[in-house]
C-alpha positions as CSV (number, residue, x, y, z in Angstrom):
1,M,0.3,-16.8,6.2
2,K,0.5,-13.0,6.8
3,F,-2.2,-10.4,6.8
4,I,-1.9,-6.8,5.7
5,A,-4.7,-4.5,6.9
6,H,-6.2,-2.8,3.9
7,R,-6.3,1.0,4.7
8,G,-5.5,0.1,8.3
9,L,-7.4,-2.0,10.8
10,R,-10.8,-0.4,10.9
11,T,-13.6,-0.7,13.5
12,E,-17.0,0.9,13.9
13,T,-15.3,3.9,15.5
14,I,-12.0,3.9,13.7
15,K,-12.1,5.2,10.1
16,E,-9.9,3.9,7.2
17,N,-6.7,5.5,6.2
18,T,-6.2,7.2,9.6
19,L,-3.4,7.1,12.1
20,E,-5.8,5.4,14.5
21,A,-6.4,2.6,12.0
22,F,-2.7,2.1,11.4
23,E,-1.9,2.1,15.1
24,N,-4.7,-0.5,15.6
25,A,-3.0,-2.7,13.0
26,I,0.3,-2.3,14.7
27,A,-1.2,-3.4,18.0
28,N,-2.8,-6.5,16.5
29,E,-0.5,-9.5,16.7
30,L,-2.3,-11.2,13.8
31,I,-1.5,-8.3,11.4
32,A,1.9,-8.2,9.7
33,G,1.5,-4.7,8.3
34,F,-1.0,-2.2,6.8
35,E,-1.7,-0.7,3.4
36,F,-2.6,2.9,2.8
37,D,-3.2,5.3,-0.2
38,I,-1.4,8.6,-0.8
39,R,-2.3,11.6,-3.0
40,K,-0.4,14.8,-3.9
41,T,-1.8,18.1,-2.8
42,L,-1.6,21.5,-4.6
43,D,1.6,22.4,-2.6
44,N,3.3,19.0,-3.4
45,Q,2.6,17.3,0.0
46,F,1.6,13.7,0.2
47,V,-1.6,13.1,2.2
48,V,-3.3,9.8,3.0
49,N,-6.7,9.3,1.3
50,H,-8.2,6.8,-1.1
51,N,-10.4,8.9,-3.3
52,P,-9.4,12.0,-5.3
53,F,-12.2,14.0,-3.7
54,I,-13.3,14.6,-0.2
55,K,-16.9,15.7,-0.4
56,T,-16.6,18.5,-3.0
57,D,-12.9,19.2,-2.5
58,F,-10.4,17.9,-5.1
59,I,-7.3,17.0,-3.2
60,K,-4.7,17.9,-5.8
61,R,-6.2,21.4,-6.0
62,K,-6.1,22.0,-2.3
63,T,-3.2,22.8,0.0
64,F,-2.2,20.5,2.8
65,K,-2.9,23.2,5.4
66,Y,-6.5,23.4,4.1
67,L,-7.0,19.6,4.0
68,K,-5.5,19.2,7.5
69,K,-7.6,21.8,9.0
70,K,-10.9,20.7,7.4
71,Y,-10.4,16.9,7.3
72,N,-7.4,16.2,9.4
73,L,-5.7,14.1,6.7
74,P,-2.4,12.6,7.8
75,L,0.8,13.3,6.0
76,L,2.8,10.4,4.5
77,Q,5.6,11.3,6.9
78,E,3.3,11.0,9.9
79,V,2.5,7.4,9.0
80,L,6.1,6.4,8.2
81,A,7.1,7.9,11.6
82,L,4.9,5.4,13.5
83,D,6.8,3.2,15.9
84,T,6.7,-0.2,14.2
85,D,8.8,-2.7,12.2
86,K,5.7,-4.1,10.4
87,M,5.3,-3.7,6.7
88,M,4.0,-0.3,5.5
89,L,2.4,-0.8,2.0
90,V,2.0,2.5,0.2
91,E,-0.3,2.7,-2.8
92,I,0.4,5.7,-5.0
93,K,-2.8,7.0,-6.6
94,D,-1.4,9.8,-8.8
95,R,0.2,9.6,-12.2
96,K,2.3,12.8,-11.9
97,L,4.5,13.2,-8.9
98,P,7.3,15.4,-7.5
99,Y,9.6,12.4,-7.5
100,R,12.6,14.1,-5.9
101,K,10.5,15.1,-2.9
102,L,8.9,11.7,-2.5
103,I,12.3,9.9,-2.6
104,K,13.7,12.4,-0.1
105,I,10.9,11.4,2.3
106,F,11.6,7.7,1.8
107,N,15.3,8.4,2.5
108,E,14.4,9.6,5.9
109,Y,12.8,6.3,6.9
110,T,15.2,3.7,5.5
111,N,15.0,1.8,8.8
112,K,11.3,1.0,8.1
113,K,9.9,-1.8,6.0
114,I,8.3,0.2,3.2
115,Y,6.7,-1.3,0.2
116,V,5.4,1.0,-2.6
117,M,3.0,0.0,-5.3
118,S,0.7,1.5,-7.9
119,F,-1.7,0.6,-10.8
120,H,0.4,3.2,-12.8
121,N,3.3,1.2,-14.1
122,K,5.3,4.2,-15.2
123,V,5.2,5.7,-11.7
124,I,6.9,2.6,-10.3
125,E,9.4,2.4,-13.2
126,K,10.5,6.0,-12.5
127,L,10.9,5.3,-8.8
128,K,13.1,2.3,-9.7
129,K,15.2,4.4,-12.2
130,K,15.7,7.0,-9.5
131,N,16.8,4.3,-6.9
132,A,14.0,4.9,-4.4
133,P,15.1,3.1,-1.2
134,V,12.0,1.0,-0.9
135,K,10.5,-2.3,-2.1
136,L,8.7,-1.7,-5.4
137,G,5.8,-3.5,-7.1
138,I,2.8,-3.3,-9.4
139,L,-0.8,-4.2,-8.8
140,N,-2.2,-6.8,-11.2
141,Y,0.8,-6.8,-13.5
142,I,-0.4,-10.1,-14.9
143,L,-2.9,-8.3,-17.1
144,N,0.0,-6.5,-18.9
145,S,1.6,-9.9,-20.0
146,E,5.1,-8.7,-19.2
147,A,7.7,-11.5,-19.2
148,D,10.6,-9.4,-17.9
149,Y,9.1,-8.4,-14.6
150,N,12.0,-7.1,-12.5
151,L,10.5,-5.5,-9.4
152,D,10.6,-6.7,-5.8
153,F,7.0,-7.8,-5.4
154,I,3.7,-8.1,-7.2
155,A,0.2,-7.7,-5.9
156,L,-2.1,-10.1,-7.7
157,L,-5.8,-10.1,-7.8
158,N,-6.6,-13.2,-5.8
159,N,-8.9,-15.0,-8.2
160,L,-6.3,-14.6,-11.0
161,A,-3.4,-15.9,-9.0
162,T,-3.0,-19.5,-10.2
163,P,-0.5,-21.7,-8.4
164,R,1.6,-22.0,-11.5
165,L,1.7,-18.2,-11.9
166,V,2.6,-17.7,-8.2
167,E,5.4,-20.3,-8.4
168,E,6.9,-18.6,-11.4
169,Y,7.1,-15.3,-9.6
170,K,8.5,-16.9,-6.5
171,R,11.1,-18.8,-8.7
172,R,12.2,-15.4,-9.9
173,N,12.5,-14.1,-6.3
174,V,9.5,-11.8,-6.7
175,E,7.4,-11.6,-3.5
176,V,3.7,-12.2,-4.1
177,L,0.9,-10.3,-2.3
178,Y,-2.8,-11.2,-2.8
179,Y,-5.6,-8.7,-2.8
180,G,-9.3,-8.7,-3.7
181,I,-10.3,-11.4,-1.2
182,I,-14.0,-12.1,-1.5
183,N,-14.7,-15.1,0.7
184,E,-11.8,-15.0,3.1
185,E,-12.0,-18.5,4.6
186,E,-12.2,-20.2,1.2
187,D,-9.8,-17.9,-0.7
188,L,-6.8,-18.1,1.6
189,M,-5.1,-21.0,-0.3
190,D,-1.4,-20.1,0.0
191,E,-0.2,-21.1,3.4
192,N,2.9,-18.9,3.0
193,G,1.0,-16.1,1.3
194,I,0.7,-12.4,2.2
195,Y,-2.9,-11.3,2.0
196,I,-4.3,-7.7,1.9
197,V,-7.5,-8.0,3.9
198,D,-10.2,-5.7,5.2
199,R,-10.5,-7.6,8.4
200,V,-8.7,-10.5,10.1
201,P,-10.3,-13.7,8.7
202,K,-12.6,-15.4,11.1
203,N,-10.7,-18.6,11.2
204,K,-7.6,-16.7,12.4
205,D,-9.3,-14.7,15.2
């Protein structure tokens, strides 16, 4: 059983989606990797943040220089440059992207264990067509009822991930990740599963 720290490993003093949260996850021996969100800025940089807004600022309408100075948002490259061989799970939030630039960034870190996912299927499909040098997957693809899933991994909502469904994906060599854990101690049913969690489950402390 492996645990991926959702938006990094947070504490009362360490905020989510920050370099400190990711370094905290790297330092924790019970954590196999960390997840984080990226968004495109006005000048086609990729910053780490979950929501499209920060206070009243709309990220895609602001430059990286402005966002860095005002909110100290990290760049995607800063995260990928961290010294670790743990999984880095990147969630793409935007539908429209400068794909060439994004793939160029990924090409600079082919020695890292980078997984890229999105709720936007077409974003991942385009990255696949353009041969992005990362592992690619979709969140909750079960709801699309696709029988010809041909990506590297899938992130399934935990309460929809039946044993039969999981076995079918594994039979097809699709790696399964679980997210949306509500009651951690009861919901961690797959002994070989990879779980995206907000904190290390109590029974694993």
